[in-house]
PQR file of N, CA, C, O and H, with PARSE charges and radii, in Angstrom:
ATOM      1  N   UNK A   1     -98.233 -42.103   1.583 -0.4000 1.5000
ATOM      2  CA  UNK A   1     -99.083 -42.737   3.320 -0.0000 2.0000
ATOM      3  C   UNK A   1     -98.640 -44.436   3.147  0.5500 1.7000
ATOM      4  O   UNK A   1     -97.728 -45.062   3.688 -0.5500 1.4000
ATOM      5  N   UNK A   2    -100.226 -45.099   1.655 -0.4000 1.5000
ATOM      6  CA  UNK A   2     -99.852 -46.202   1.560 -0.0000 2.0000
ATOM      7  C   UNK A   2     -98.821 -47.402   1.708  0.5500 1.7000
ATOM      8  O   UNK A   2     -98.837 -48.418   2.404 -0.5500 1.4000
ATOM      9  H   UNK A   2    -100.966 -44.590   1.216  0.4000 1.0000
ATOM     10  N   UNK A   3     -98.227 -47.067   1.099 -0.4000 1.5000
ATOM     11  CA  UNK A   3     -96.649 -47.653   0.503 -0.0000 2.0000
ATOM     12  C   UNK A   3     -96.334 -47.706   2.074  0.5500 1.7000
ATOM     13  O   UNK A   3     -96.441 -48.827   2.570 -0.5500 1.4000
ATOM     14  H   UNK A   3     -98.214 -46.243   0.534  0.4000 1.0000
ATOM     15  N   UNK A   4     -96.096 -47.035   2.623 -0.4000 1.5000
ATOM     16  CA  UNK A   4     -95.606 -46.596   4.739 -0.0000 2.0000
ATOM     17  C   UNK A   4     -95.811 -47.890   5.001  0.5500 1.7000
ATOM     18  O   UNK A   4     -95.051 -48.853   5.100 -0.5500 1.4000
ATOM     19  H   UNK A   4     -96.009 -46.124   2.220  0.4000 1.0000
ATOM     20  N   UNK A   5     -97.155 -47.729   5.112 -0.4000 1.5000
ATOM     21  CA  UNK A   5     -97.750 -48.912   6.206 -0.0000 2.0000
ATOM     22  C   UNK A   5     -98.238 -50.142   6.030  0.5500 1.7000
ATOM     23  O   UNK A   5     -98.588 -50.900   6.935 -0.5500 1.4000
ATOM     24  H   UNK A   5     -97.773 -46.947   5.031  0.4000 1.0000
ATOM     25  N   UNK A   6     -98.290 -50.511   4.049 -0.4000 1.5000
ATOM     26  CA  UNK A   6     -97.862 -52.234   3.663 -0.0000 2.0000
ATOM     27  C   UNK A   6     -96.413 -51.954   3.946  0.5500 1.7000
ATOM     28  O   UNK A   6     -95.944 -53.028   4.322 -0.5500 1.4000
ATOM     29  H   UNK A   6     -98.006 -49.895   3.314  0.4000 1.0000
ATOM     30  N   UNK A   7     -95.540 -51.097   3.948 -0.4000 1.5000
ATOM     31  CA  UNK A   7     -93.988 -52.041   4.012 -0.0000 2.0000
ATOM     32  C   UNK A   7     -93.782 -52.202   5.268  0.5500 1.7000
ATOM     33  O   UNK A   7     -93.127 -53.212   5.526 -0.5500 1.4000
ATOM     34  H   UNK A   7     -95.921 -50.224   3.643  0.4000 1.0000
ATOM     35  N   UNK A   8     -94.263 -51.260   6.592 -0.4000 1.5000
ATOM     36  CA  UNK A   8     -94.185 -51.318   7.810 -0.0000 2.0000
ATOM     37  C   UNK A   8     -95.285 -52.990   8.391  0.5500 1.7000
ATOM     38  O   UNK A   8     -95.132 -53.935   9.166 -0.5500 1.4000
ATOM     39  H   UNK A   8     -94.795 -50.440   6.383  0.4000 1.0000
ATOM     40  N   UNK A   9     -95.799 -52.746   7.916 -0.4000 1.5000
ATOM     41  CA  UNK A   9     -97.382 -54.275   8.264 -0.0000 2.0000
ATOM     42  C   UNK A   9     -96.416 -55.856   7.839  0.5500 1.7000
ATOM     43  O   UNK A   9     -96.576 -56.906   8.462 -0.5500 1.4000
ATOM     44  H   UNK A   9     -95.923 -51.978   7.287  0.4000 1.0000
ATOM     45  N   UNK A  10     -95.369 -55.676   6.580 -0.4000 1.5000
ATOM     46  CA  UNK A  10     -94.818 -56.475   6.140 -0.0000 2.0000
ATOM     47  C   UNK A  10     -93.386 -56.908   7.259  0.5500 1.7000
ATOM     48  O   UNK A  10     -93.219 -58.103   7.502 -0.5500 1.4000
ATOM     49  H   UNK A  10     -95.239 -54.823   6.074  0.4000 1.0000
ATOM     50  N   UNK A  11     -92.711 -56.177   7.696 -0.4000 1.5000
ATOM     51  CA  UNK A  11     -91.680 -56.193   8.595 -0.0000 2.0000
ATOM     52  C   UNK A  11     -92.358 -56.908   9.821  0.5500 1.7000
ATOM     53  O   UNK A  11     -91.585 -57.192  10.736 -0.5500 1.4000
ATOM     54  H   UNK A  11     -92.847 -55.206   7.499  0.4000 1.0000
ATOM     55  N   UNK A  12     -93.233 -57.130   9.930 -0.4000 1.5000
ATOM     56  CA  UNK A  12     -93.636 -57.708  11.434 -0.0000 2.0000
ATOM     57  C   UNK A  12     -94.978 -57.962  11.830  0.5500 1.7000
ATOM     58  O   UNK A  12     -95.697 -57.065  12.270 -0.5500 1.4000
ATOM     59  H   UNK A  12     -93.862 -56.899   9.187  0.4000 1.0000
ATOM     60  N   UNK A  13     -95.346 -59.125  11.698 -0.4000 1.5000
ATOM     61  CA  UNK A  13     -96.834 -59.478  11.846 -0.0000 2.0000
ATOM     62  C   UNK A  13     -97.298 -59.108  13.110  0.5500 1.7000
ATOM     63  O   UNK A  13     -98.516 -59.033  13.269 -0.5500 1.4000
ATOM     64  H   UNK A  13     -94.762 -59.854  11.341  0.4000 1.0000
ATOM     65  N   UNK A  14     -96.896 -58.978  13.603 -0.4000 1.5000
ATOM     66  CA  UNK A  14     -96.774 -57.987  15.326 -0.0000 2.0000
ATOM     67  C   UNK A  14     -97.250 -56.523  15.636  0.5500 1.7000
ATOM     68  O   UNK A  14     -98.024 -56.027  16.454 -0.5500 1.4000
ATOM     69  H   UNK A  14     -95.906 -59.038  13.473  0.4000 1.0000
ATOM     70  N   UNK A  15     -96.409 -56.025  14.573 -0.4000 1.5000
ATOM     71  CA  UNK A  15     -96.305 -54.413  14.858 -0.0000 2.0000
ATOM     72  C   UNK A  15     -97.449 -53.334  15.053  0.5500 1.7000
ATOM     73  O   UNK A  15     -97.215 -52.593  14.098 -0.5500 1.4000
ATOM     74  H   UNK A  15     -95.780 -56.429  13.908  0.4000 1.0000
ATOM     75  N   UNK A  16     -98.236 -52.946  15.522 -0.4000 1.5000
ATOM     76  CA  UNK A  16     -99.627 -51.644  16.135 -0.0000 2.0000
ATOM     77  C   UNK A  16     -99.323 -50.434  14.975  0.5500 1.7000
ATOM     78  O   UNK A  16     -98.714 -49.404  15.265 -0.5500 1.4000
ATOM     79  H   UNK A  16     -98.426 -53.548  16.298  0.4000 1.0000
ATOM     80  N   UNK A  17     -99.687 -50.639  14.029 -0.4000 1.5000
ATOM     81  CA  UNK A  17     -99.913 -49.434  13.700 -0.0000 2.0000
ATOM     82  C   UNK A  17    -100.718 -48.401  13.955  0.5500 1.7000
ATOM     83  O   UNK A  17    -101.650 -48.662  13.194 -0.5500 1.4000
ATOM     84  H   UNK A  17    -100.181 -51.476  13.793  0.4000 1.0000
ATOM     85  N   UNK A  18    -100.968 -47.541  14.424 -0.4000 1.5000
ATOM     86  CA  UNK A  18    -102.359 -46.149  14.574 -0.0000 2.0000
ATOM     87  C   UNK A  18    -101.602 -45.153  14.083  0.5500 1.7000
ATOM     88  O   UNK A  18    -100.723 -44.497  14.640 -0.5500 1.4000
ATOM     89  H   UNK A  18    -100.211 -47.328  15.042  0.4000 1.0000
ATOM     90  N   UNK A  19    -102.249 -45.073  12.400 -0.4000 1.5000
ATOM     91  CA  UNK A  19    -101.747 -43.425  12.401 -0.0000 2.0000
ATOM     92  C   UNK A  19    -102.320 -42.684  12.050  0.5500 1.7000
ATOM     93  O   UNK A  19    -102.963 -43.204  11.139 -0.5500 1.4000
ATOM     94  H   UNK A  19    -102.963 -45.607  11.947  0.4000 1.0000
ATOM     95  N   UNK A  20    -102.763 -41.052  12.180 -0.4000 1.5000
ATOM     96  CA  UNK A  20    -102.816 -40.156  12.516 -0.0000 2.0000
ATOM     97  C   UNK A  20    -103.956 -40.309  11.632  0.5500 1.7000
ATOM     98  O   UNK A  20    -104.131 -41.321  10.953 -0.5500 1.4000
ATOM     99  H   UNK A  20    -102.240 -40.630  12.921  0.4000 1.0000
ATOM    100  N   UNK A  21    -104.840 -39.163  11.642 -0.4000 1.5000
ATOM    101  CA  UNK A  21    -105.679 -39.035  10.391 -0.0000 2.0000
ATOM    102  C   UNK A  21    -106.855 -37.778  10.803  0.5500 1.7000
ATOM    103  O   UNK A  21    -107.565 -37.726  11.807 -0.5500 1.4000
ATOM    104  H   UNK A  21    -104.698 -38.342  12.193  0.4000 1.0000
ATOM    105  N   UNK A  22    -106.766 -36.720   9.538 -0.4000 1.5000
ATOM    106  CA  UNK A  22    -107.526 -35.626  10.225 -0.0000 2.0000
ATOM    107  C   UNK A  22    -108.773 -35.465   9.171  0.5500 1.7000
ATOM    108  O   UNK A  22    -109.414 -34.415   9.224 -0.5500 1.4000
ATOM    109  H   UNK A  22    -106.189 -36.762   8.722  0.4000 1.0000
ATOM    110  N   UNK A  23    -109.234 -36.731   7.965 -0.4000 1.5000
ATOM    111  CA  UNK A  23    -109.943 -36.037   7.283 -0.0000 2.0000
ATOM    112  C   UNK A  23    -110.585 -38.390   6.899  0.5500 1.7000
ATOM    113  O   UNK A  23    -110.022 -39.463   7.116 -0.5500 1.4000
ATOM    114  H   UNK A  23    -108.714 -37.583   7.921  0.4000 1.0000
ATOM    115  N   UNK A  24    -111.441 -38.133   6.516 -0.4000 1.5000
ATOM    116  CA  UNK A  24    -112.156 -39.603   5.931 -0.0000 2.0000
ATOM    117  C   UNK A  24    -110.813 -40.072   4.947  0.5500 1.7000
ATOM    118  O   UNK A  24    -110.186 -41.131   4.977 -0.5500 1.4000
ATOM    119  H   UNK A  24    -111.898 -37.261   6.339  0.4000 1.0000
ATOM    120  N   UNK A  25    -110.602 -38.737   3.972 -0.4000 1.5000
ATOM    121  CA  UNK A  25    -109.808 -39.519   2.947 -0.0000 2.0000
ATOM    122  C   UNK A  25    -108.361 -39.822   3.563  0.5500 1.7000
ATOM    123  O   UNK A  25    -107.397 -40.418   3.082 -0.5500 1.4000
ATOM    124  H   UNK A  25    -111.111 -37.876   3.948  0.4000 1.0000
ATOM    125  N   UNK A  26    -108.513 -39.338   4.522 -0.4000 1.5000
ATOM    126  CA  UNK A  26    -106.654 -39.805   4.422 -0.0000 2.0000
ATOM    127  C   UNK A  26    -106.839 -41.174   5.634  0.5500 1.7000
ATOM    128  O   UNK A  26    -105.975 -41.798   6.251 -0.5500 1.4000
ATOM    129  H   UNK A  26    -109.296 -38.854   4.913  0.4000 1.0000
ATOM    130  N   UNK A  27    -108.183 -41.278   5.637 -0.4000 1.5000
ATOM    131  CA  UNK A  27    -108.284 -42.624   6.446 -0.0000 2.0000
ATOM    132  C   UNK A  27    -108.530 -43.889   5.776  0.5500 1.7000
ATOM    133  O   UNK A  27    -108.229 -45.022   6.149 -0.5500 1.4000
ATOM    134  H   UNK A  27    -108.885 -40.771   5.136  0.4000 1.0000
ATOM    135  N   UNK A  28    -109.474 -43.283   4.117 -0.4000 1.5000
ATOM    136  CA  UNK A  28    -109.288 -44.546   3.250 -0.0000 2.0000
ATOM    137  C   UNK A  28    -108.118 -44.374   2.338  0.5500 1.7000
ATOM    138  O   UNK A  28    -108.171 -44.829   1.195 -0.5500 1.4000
ATOM    139  H   UNK A  28    -109.719 -42.362   3.814  0.4000 1.0000
ATOM    140  N   UNK A  29    -106.813 -43.594   2.881 -0.4000 1.5000
ATOM    141  CA  UNK A  29    -105.607 -43.509   2.291 -0.0000 2.0000
ATOM    142  C   UNK A  29    -105.080 -44.721   3.587  0.5500 1.7000
ATOM    143  O   UNK A  29    -104.135 -45.413   3.210 -0.5500 1.4000
ATOM    144  H   UNK A  29    -106.770 -43.224   3.809  0.4000 1.0000
ATOM    145  N   UNK A  30    -105.404 -44.913   4.495 -0.4000 1.5000
ATOM    146  CA  UNK A  30    -104.367 -45.276   5.654 -0.0000 2.0000
ATOM    147  C   UNK A  30    -104.293 -46.845   5.331  0.5500 1.7000
ATOM    148  O   UNK A  30    -103.343 -47.627   5.343 -0.5500 1.4000
ATOM    149  H   UNK A  30    -106.172 -44.350   4.801  0.4000 1.0000
ATOM    150  N   UNK A  31    -106.080 -47.063   4.947 -0.4000 1.5000
ATOM    151  CA  UNK A  31    -106.590 -48.618   5.197 -0.0000 2.0000
ATOM    152  C   UNK A  31    -106.098 -49.058   3.626  0.5500 1.7000
ATOM    153  O   UNK A  31    -105.753 -50.240   3.634 -0.5500 1.4000
ATOM    154  H   UNK A  31    -106.852 -46.427   4.937  0.4000 1.0000
ATOM    155  N   UNK A  32    -105.973 -48.447   2.312 -0.4000 1.5000
ATOM    156  CA  UNK A  32    -105.511 -48.653   1.607 -0.0000 2.0000
ATOM    157  C   UNK A  32    -104.628 -49.653   1.952  0.5500 1.7000
ATOM    158  O   UNK A  32    -104.766 -50.871   1.836 -0.5500 1.4000
ATOM    159  H   UNK A  32    -106.253 -47.487   2.306  0.4000 1.0000
ATOM    160  N   UNK A  33    -103.694 -49.003   2.393 -0.4000 1.5000
ATOM    161  CA  UNK A  33    -101.884 -49.733   2.980 -0.0000 2.0000
ATOM    162  C   UNK A  33    -101.940 -50.945   3.373  0.5500 1.7000
ATOM    163  O   UNK A  33    -101.013 -51.753   3.419 -0.5500 1.4000
ATOM    164  H   UNK A  33    -103.581 -48.014   2.487  0.4000 1.0000
ATOM    165  N   UNK A  34    -103.734 -51.184   3.850 -0.4000 1.5000
ATOM    166  CA  UNK A  34    -103.510 -52.998   4.224 -0.0000 2.0000
ATOM    167  C   UNK A  34    -103.515 -53.525   3.141  0.5500 1.7000
ATOM    168  O   UNK A  34    -103.019 -54.652   3.159 -0.5500 1.4000
ATOM    169  H   UNK A  34    -104.487 -50.528   3.813  0.4000 1.0000
ATOM    170  N   UNK A  35    -103.936 -53.122   2.011 -0.4000 1.5000
ATOM    171  CA  UNK A  35    -104.761 -53.765   0.771 -0.0000 2.0000
ATOM    172  C   UNK A  35    -103.055 -53.947  -0.028  0.5500 1.7000
ATOM    173  O   UNK A  35    -102.961 -55.023  -0.618 -0.5500 1.4000
ATOM    174  H   UNK A  35    -104.339 -52.206   1.997  0.4000 1.0000
ATOM    175  N   UNK A  36    -101.763 -53.051  -0.103 -0.4000 1.5000
ATOM    176  CA  UNK A  36    -101.408 -52.647  -0.853 -0.0000 2.0000
ATOM    177  C   UNK A  36     -99.979 -53.976  -1.264  0.5500 1.7000
ATOM    178  O   UNK A  36     -98.840 -53.739  -0.861 -0.5500 1.4000
ATOM    179  H   UNK A  36    -101.839 -52.177   0.376  0.4000 1.0000
ATOM    180  N   UNK A  37    -100.291 -55.332  -2.102 -0.4000 1.5000
ATOM    181  CA  UNK A  37     -99.021 -55.392  -2.150 -0.0000 2.0000
ATOM    182  C   UNK A  37     -98.195 -55.376  -2.555  0.5500 1.7000
ATOM    183  O   UNK A  37     -98.301 -55.696  -3.739 -0.5500 1.4000
ATOM    184  H   UNK A  37    -101.216 -55.524  -2.429  0.4000 1.0000
ATOM    185  N   UNK A  38     -96.480 -54.998  -2.052 -0.4000 1.5000
ATOM    186  CA  UNK A  38     -95.620 -55.357  -2.644 -0.0000 2.0000
ATOM    187  C   UNK A  38     -94.604 -55.879  -2.764  0.5500 1.7000
ATOM    188  O   UNK A  38     -94.231 -56.542  -1.796 -0.5500 1.4000
ATOM    189  H   UNK A  38     -96.394 -54.738  -1.090  0.4000 1.0000
ATOM    190  N   UNK A  39     -93.446 -55.801  -4.342 -0.4000 1.5000
ATOM    191  CA  UNK A  39     -92.831 -57.189  -4.938 -0.0000 2.0000
ATOM    192  C   UNK A  39     -91.794 -57.359  -3.875  0.5500 1.7000
ATOM    193  O   UNK A  39     -91.885 -56.896  -2.738 -0.5500 1.4000
ATOM    194  H   UNK A  39     -93.749 -55.263  -5.128  0.4000 1.0000
ATOM    195  N   UNK A  40     -91.154 -57.812  -4.177 -0.4000 1.5000
ATOM    196  CA  UNK A  40     -90.195 -58.141  -3.535 -0.0000 2.0000
ATOM    197  C   UNK A  40     -88.638 -57.205  -3.494  0.5500 1.7000
ATOM    198  O   UNK A  40     -87.657 -57.199  -2.751 -0.5500 1.4000
ATOM    199  H   UNK A  40     -91.080 -58.188  -5.101  0.4000 1.0000
ATOM    200  N   UNK A  41     -89.023 -56.522  -4.627 -0.4000 1.5000
ATOM    201  CA  UNK A  41     -88.013 -55.566  -5.258 -0.0000 2.0000
ATOM    202  C   UNK A  41     -88.660 -54.083  -4.509  0.5500 1.7000
ATOM    203  O   UNK A  41     -87.836 -53.449  -3.851 -0.5500 1.4000
ATOM    204  H   UNK A  41     -89.820 -56.527  -5.231  0.4000 1.0000
ATOM    205  N   UNK A  42     -89.468 -53.762  -4.552 -0.4000 1.5000
ATOM    206  CA  UNK A  42     -90.066 -53.107  -3.651 -0.0000 2.0000
ATOM    207  C   UNK A  42     -89.403 -53.248  -1.983  0.5500 1.7000
ATOM    208  O   UNK A  42     -88.749 -52.507  -1.249 -0.5500 1.4000
ATOM    209  H   UNK A  42     -90.138 -54.277  -5.087  0.4000 1.0000
ATOM    210  N   UNK A  43     -89.824 -54.254  -1.908 -0.4000 1.5000
ATOM    211  CA  UNK A  43     -89.219 -54.435  -0.554 -0.0000 2.0000
ATOM    212  C   UNK A  43     -88.000 -54.343   0.045  0.5500 1.7000
ATOM    213  O   UNK A  43     -87.724 -53.807   1.118 -0.5500 1.4000
ATOM    214  H   UNK A  43     -90.355 -54.857  -2.503  0.4000 1.0000
ATOM    215  N   UNK A  44     -86.978 -55.155  -1.073 -0.4000 1.5000
ATOM    216  CA  UNK A  44     -85.778 -54.580  -0.818 -0.0000 2.0000
ATOM    217  C   UNK A  44     -85.212 -53.494  -0.540  0.5500 1.7000
ATOM    218  O   UNK A  44     -84.314 -53.301   0.279 -0.5500 1.4000
ATOM    219  H   UNK A  44     -87.203 -55.590  -1.945  0.4000 1.0000
ATOM    220  N   UNK A  45     -85.965 -52.428  -1.531 -0.4000 1.5000
ATOM    221  CA  UNK A  45     -85.733 -51.098  -1.559 -0.0000 2.0000
ATOM    222  C   UNK A  45     -85.954 -50.341  -0.424  0.5500 1.7000
ATOM    223  O   UNK A  45     -85.151 -49.470  -0.092 -0.5500 1.4000
ATOM    224  H   UNK A  45     -86.695 -52.585  -2.196  0.4000 1.0000
ATOM    225  N   UNK A  46     -87.098 -50.613   0.295 -0.4000 1.5000
ATOM    226  CA  UNK A  46     -87.786 -49.939   1.135 -0.0000 2.0000
ATOM    227  C   UNK A  46     -86.800 -50.291   2.390  0.5500 1.7000
ATOM    228  O   UNK A  46     -86.425 -49.284   2.990 -0.5500 1.4000
ATOM    229  H   UNK A  46     -87.751 -51.321   0.025  0.4000 1.0000
ATOM    230  N   UNK A  47     -86.447 -51.181   2.754 -0.4000 1.5000
ATOM    231  CA  UNK A  47     -85.739 -51.824   3.327 -0.0000 2.0000
ATOM    232  C   UNK A  47     -84.108 -51.483   3.798  0.5500 1.7000
ATOM    233  O   UNK A  47     -83.567 -51.673   4.888 -0.5500 1.4000
ATOM    234  H   UNK A  47     -86.751 -51.999   2.267  0.4000 1.0000
ATOM    235  N   UNK A  48     -83.454 -50.794   2.285 -0.4000 1.5000
ATOM    236  CA  UNK A  48     -82.342 -50.355   1.825 -0.0000 2.0000
ATOM    237  C   UNK A  48     -82.833 -49.266   2.443  0.5500 1.7000
ATOM    238  O   UNK A  48     -82.815 -49.279   3.674 -0.5500 1.4000
ATOM    239  H   UNK A  48     -83.893 -50.640   1.400  0.4000 1.0000
ATOM    240  N   UNK A  49     -83.487 -47.854   1.602 -0.4000 1.5000
ATOM    241  CA  UNK A  49     -83.397 -46.835   2.333 -0.0000 2.0000
ATOM    242  C   UNK A  49     -83.356 -46.217   3.344  0.5500 1.7000
ATOM    243  O   UNK A  49     -82.925 -45.131   3.733 -0.5500 1.4000
ATOM    244  H   UNK A  49     -83.502 -47.844   0.602  0.4000 1.0000
ATOM    245  N   UNK A  50     -84.211 -47.622   3.986 -0.4000 1.5000
ATOM    246  CA  UNK A  50     -84.766 -47.137   5.371 -0.0000 2.0000
ATOM    247  C   UNK A  50     -83.444 -47.115   6.438  0.5500 1.7000
ATOM    248  O   UNK A  50     -83.489 -46.748   7.612 -0.5500 1.4000
ATOM    249  H   UNK A  50     -84.561 -48.504   3.670  0.4000 1.0000
ATOM    250  N   UNK A  51     -82.340 -47.578   5.753 -0.4000 1.5000
ATOM    251  CA  UNK A  51     -81.386 -47.541   6.772 -0.0000 2.0000
ATOM    252  C   UNK A  51     -80.668 -48.153   7.689  0.5500 1.7000
ATOM    253  O   UNK A  51     -79.881 -47.513   8.386 -0.5500 1.4000
ATOM    254  H   UNK A  51     -82.304 -47.876   4.799  0.4000 1.0000
TER
END
């Protein structure tokens, strides 16, 4: 989930993500996505597979 959140945040600075969470562990994982840095290769691959 962290990679997906990081990718979506990179795609648009105007995006508002509201991921659901059922536990403190999931909240920490979701928050980690905002700090994750994806390489250009990672971003290209995610764009490619997203359709």
